[in-house]
C-alpha positions, 0 to 999 in steps of 0.5 A: 217097746221100752222107754229109757230116762237118763238124769244121772248128772246135767243131761235130761235125756229119753229114748225108745227102743224096740224089743224085738229088733234092738233098734233105737226109734227115738232119742232126744236130750236137753243138754244144760251145759249152757246153765252151768258153764259160768260155774265152772262145773255142775250145780247139783240143785240147778241141775235137779231144777232143770231136770224137773222142767225137761223131763216132761217136755222130753216124755210129751215128745215121745208121746206116740210111743207111749201106748207100745211100751212093754217096761220103763227104764231109768238110771237110778245109781250112780250119780247126783242124787238129786239128779237121780230122783227126778228121772226116777220119779218120772219112770214111777208115775210111768210105770204106775200110771200105764201098769207097766214094769220098771227098770233100774238101770246102773248108770255104768252099765248103760255106758258099757252098753253104749259100745253095742247100741248098733250091734249084739253085746260082745263078751268076755271084755276089759272096759275103760270107764273114762268120764265127769263122774268115773275112772274105772277099769271094769271086767265085764262077761255079760249083763250080770257079770261085771266087776271093778278091777281098778279105779281112781283114788281121788278125782275122775279123769272128766273131773280134771279136765273141767277143772283144767279148763276153768284154770285156764279160763278156756270154758266148760265142759272141760274134755272138749275145750282141752282137746280143741285147744291142744290141736295147735299147742306143743305137748312137749313144751311143759311137764308134769309128773307123773303119779304113782309112777313106782306104785304096783296097785292097780289105780289111777291118780289124778289130783297130783296133775290138777295141783301141778297144773295150778302151780305152773299157772301161779308161777307163769302170771299171765299167759297168752294164747299160744301158752295156754294152748301149749300148756293144754296140750302138755297136760292132756299128754300127761293125762293120757300118759297116766291112763295108758301106763296104768292100763298097761301095768294091769294088762302086763301083770295080771293077764286077762281072758277078755278079747276085747277092750273098749273105752266108754264115757265122755273122754273117750270121745277124744280122738287121740285118745282113741288112736292110743288106745287102738295102739295099746289094744293092738300091743296085748292082741285085743280088740278095740271097741269104741261107742259113736261119739253121740254116744259118749257123753251121757245120753238115754240110748245107752241106758235104753240098750242096757235096759233091753238086757235086763228086761230079756233077763226078767230084771225088773224092780218094784216102782215103790222101792228104787234105791237111788245112790250117788255110788253104788256097786255094778252088782247091786241097784 
């Protein structure tokens, strides 16, 4: 078995995967949402301290699996460095104490393998990574053959959702909050500008939309509950239109040999967005792939699934020389 740890941001998570069958035997996550909700976003120092408290508890919960481990895996990049450091330190301790090899897993690869937690991996694959820390279009041909072909020029879409929810006084985390408000809102009541409208670069941009929301709220002043829902619906529509149009631009001008189109990350749990992606995939003759809803946000099962590929390819690392980075390419640890 392989034990996997995930601590790239604000959730502490652990999972155990069986090497022969690929079955997830154990998984648990301790969320920090309540601790960070009052700040409207993740506070790195607080996240790090809570990881230091929570990871030992999770490892104790998985104690019955420890005698059968063949390796320990951990997210080492990208993410909040102070959070990553806690997970890496815990994995190093397990590796050295039990004398088992260690696997350093790229967080983005983990999200991509959330599509294959309960099935064999299918490549080539074009994947949109949309979360609180990332917005990127990734071409994947295998575990060691992935490249970023388009990314955000500024904020990630998940970050914008969080900040929009704070501006609306609606709570945290923003993606789920905005989605719920939008269900009872009029998405056509307010209009927001489309970023990069005449720009042919393969890129995304969300900072302009965030600023437009700020200016709208300043102009309106106090708002009632229905107006808040209408703004949420209109803002969500604008974000998704931009995301879909920029992805369509790539598919229209740069044909890809991928057979599948996937969407991963916390924002991919949005049900309306999933329907839109299914339509976009059909438009270009691609088969849509989505992770189960419980595996869209950060979790250790996806790290375990990616670690299984790394284990099978012998991609081990020296526990004393694991690089930790807030940003890192898909090709490097």
